[in-house]
C-alpha positions in Angstrom: -8.8 -57.6 39.8 -5.8 -57.5 37.4 -6.6 -54.2 34.9 -6.1 -55.6 31.3 -3.3 -54.3 29.5 -3.5 -53.1 25.8 -0.8 -53.7 23.3 1.7 -50.9 22.8 1.8 -50.1 19.0 5.1 -50.4 17.5 7.6 -47.7 17.4 7.8 -48.1 13.8 4.0 -47.4 13.8 4.2 -44.5 15.7 6.9 -42.7 14.1 4.9 -43.4 10.8 1.7 -41.8 12.2 3.6 -38.7 13.6 5.4 -38.4 9.8 2.1 -38.6 8.4 0.6 -35.9 10.4 3.6 -33.7 10.0 2.9 -34.0 6.4 -0.5 -33.4 6.4 0.1 -30.2 9.0 3.0 -28.8 6.4 0.7 -29.7 3.7 -2.4 -27.5 4.7 0.1 -24.7 6.2 0.0 -22.4 3.1 -4.1 -22.6 2.5 -5.2 -22.3 5.9 -2.4 -19.4 6.9 -3.4 -17.6 3.3 -7.3 -17.8 4.3 -6.4 -16.2 7.7 -4.2 -13.4 6.1 -7.3 -12.6 3.4 -10.1 -12.7 5.9 -7.8 -10.0 8.0 -7.1 -8.0 5.0 -11.0 -8.1 4.2 -11.6 -6.7 7.3 -9.0 -4.2 7.3 -10.1 -2.9 3.4 -13.8 -2.6 4.6 -13.2 -0.9 7.9 -11.0 1.7 5.6 -13.7 1.9 3.3 -16.2 2.6 6.3 -14.0 5.5 7.5 -13.5 7.3 4.3 -17.1 7.1 3.1 -18.3 8.2 6.8 -15.9 11.0 7.2 -15.4 12.1 3.5 -16.9 15.4 3.8 -14.5 16.5 6.4 -11.4 14.8 4.9 -8.7 17.5 3.8 -5.7 16.7 1.8 -3.8 15.3 4.8 -6.3 12.8 5.4 -6.8 11.6 2.0 -2.6 11.3 2.0 -3.1 9.2 5.3 -6.0 7.2 3.7 -4.1 6.3 0.9 -1.0 5.4 2.5 -3.5 3.3 4.7 -4.5 1.6 1.6 -1.0 0.7 0.3 -0.5 -0.8 3.8 -3.1 -3.5 3.1 -1.7 -4.7 -0.3 1.9 -4.3 1.2 0.8 -7.0 4.4 -1.0 -9.1 1.8 1.9 -9.0 -0.3 4.5 -9.5 1.9 3.1 -12.4 4.3 1.5 -14.3 1.5 5.0 -14.7 0.0 6.2 -16.1 3.3 3.1 -18.4 3.6 4.1 -19.6 0.2 7.5 -19.8 0.6 7.9 -21.6 3.8 6.0 -24.4 5.6 7.1 -25.8 9.2 4.5 -27.5 11.7 2.1 -24.7 12.8 2.5 -23.1 16.6 0.2 -20.7 18.7 2.3 -17.9 17.4 1.4 -18.9 13.6 -1.8 -17.7 14.1 -1.1 -15.2 16.6 1.0 -13.0 14.3 -1.3 -12.5 11.5 -3.8 -11.2 14.2 -0.9 -8.7 15.7 -0.1 -6.9 12.4 -3.9 -7.0 11.6 -4.9 -5.0 15.1 -1.9 -2.3 14.2 -3.6 -2.1 10.7 -6.9 -1.4 11.9 -5.5 1.2 14.5 -3.8 3.3 12.0 -6.8 2.7 9.4 -9.1 3.8 12.5 -6.9 7.1 13.1 -7.3 8.4 9.6 -10.6 9.8 11.2 -8.7 10.7 14.4 -6.4 12.8 13.5 -2.3 12.9 12.8 -1.3 12.4 16.4 -2.9 8.9 16.7 -2.0 8.2 12.9 1.3 8.7 13.4 1.2 6.6 16.2 -0.7 4.0 14.6 2.5 4.0 12.2 4.9 3.0 14.9 2.4 0.1 15.5 3.0 -0.9 12.1 6.8 -0.9 12.6 6.7 -2.9 15.4 4.6 -5.2 14.2 6.6 -5.4 11.1 9.3 -6.4 13.3 8.0 -9.0 15.1 6.7 -10.9 12.1 10.3 -10.6 10.2 12.1 -11.8 13.1 9.4 -14.8 13.9 9.7 -16.1 9.8 13.3 -15.9 10.6 13.9 -17.9 13.3 11.4 -20.4 12.4 12.6 -20.8 9.0 16.0 -21.2 10.0 14.8 -23.6 12.5 13.1 -25.8 9.9 15.3 -28.7 8.5 12.3 -28.7 5.1 13.5 -25.0 4.4 15.1 -24.9 1.0 19.1 -23.1 0.8 17.5 -20.6 -2.1 14.6 -20.0 0.1 16.6 -19.2 3.0 19.0 -17.1 1.2 16.4 -15.0 0.0 15.3 -14.8 3.6 18.6 -14.0 4.9 18.9 -10.9 2.5 15.5 -9.6 2.7 16.1 -9.9 6.5 18.9 -7.9 6.4 17.6 -4.7 4.2 14.6 -4.8 6.3 15.3 -4.7 9.8 17.4 -1.6 8.8 14.3 -0.1 7.6 12.6 -1.5 11.1 15.3 0.2 13.2 15.2 3.4 10.9 11.5 3.7 11.3 11.4 3.3 14.9 13.5 6.0 15.4 12.1 8.6 12.9 8.4 7.5 13.5 8.4 8.4 17.4 9.8 11.7 16.1 6.5 12.2 14.5 4.6 11.5 17.4 6.1 13.7 19.4 5.8 16.5 16.9 2.2 15.8 16.5 1.7 15.9 20.2 3.9 19.1 20.5 1.6 20.8 17.4 4.9 21.0 15.3 3.2 19.0 12.9 -0.5 19.6 12.4 -3.6 18.0 10.3 -4.9 21.9 10.0 -4.6 22.2 6.1 -4.4 26.3 6.3 -1.8 26.4 9.1 1.5 27.0 7.9 3.0 23.8 9.5 0.8 21.8 7.2 3.8 21.2 4.8 5.7 19.5 7.5 2.3 17.0 8.0 2.5 16.5 4.2 6.4 15.8 4.2 6.0 13.4 7.9 3.0 11.4 5.8 5.1 10.9 2.5 7.9 9.4 4.5 6.0 6.9 6.1 4.7 6.0 2.4 8.2 6.1 1.6 8.9 3.6 4.3 6.4 1.6 2.8 7.7 1.2 -0.7 11.1 0.7 0.7 9.6 -2.6 2.4 8.1 -3.4 -0.9 11.6 -2.5 -2.6 13.8 -4.6 -0.6 11.4 -7.6 -0.7 11.9 -7.5 -4.6 15.4 -6.9 -4.4 16.2 -9.7 -1.9 14.1 -12.3 -4.8 15.8 -10.6 -7.9 19.0 -11.3 -6.0 18.5 -14.8 -4.9 17.4 -15.6 -8.5 20.6 -14.3 -9.9 22.8 -16.1 -7.9 20.8 -19.3 -8.4 21.1 -18.7 -12.3 24.8 -17.8 -11.8 
């Protein structure tokens, strides 16, 4: 018995459907990504509040600094990634879902490490740099490959990438030194110890690195707008 054959849709109809599907995905990309990011950041903020409230009786100035720096990190991640989600739009892949979770895991680790000690916290700073480099590189690759990316937005991305990739390299060199110093007790989280000022300096270096990350993003945006007006 001969099997029935179904008529194949015209090639034009198939292309129109694929175009409508692509437009729908791109249209929902920013909204979906921002929703996912807000959930992850909400979890990170709740964990930080839990760590601080549950261990505050045992907190010292050093742990207060680590907690404050971790809080600044939460704000930085929200700002940096929300700018990316609003500026760029492409067909989402598995990695578009994975990158925010990877960054979130680094955040959760460094927040939990506030209650553990300076060794774990400095290691968390290394994880944050690795996650930042992954996110920065992934966004650059996807934006360059997407024909939907605006020239001005790409210019902003390239300026920001050049500055922040340098920051990431600096972090990958300096932060492991802090980890080694913590493991060898060159820096310590004991406030009364003579080496405590070194720990304060190391934490402030991490905070300064985060501030520089914000500043370079702002500089890239201002430079792009200045070029555009000129």
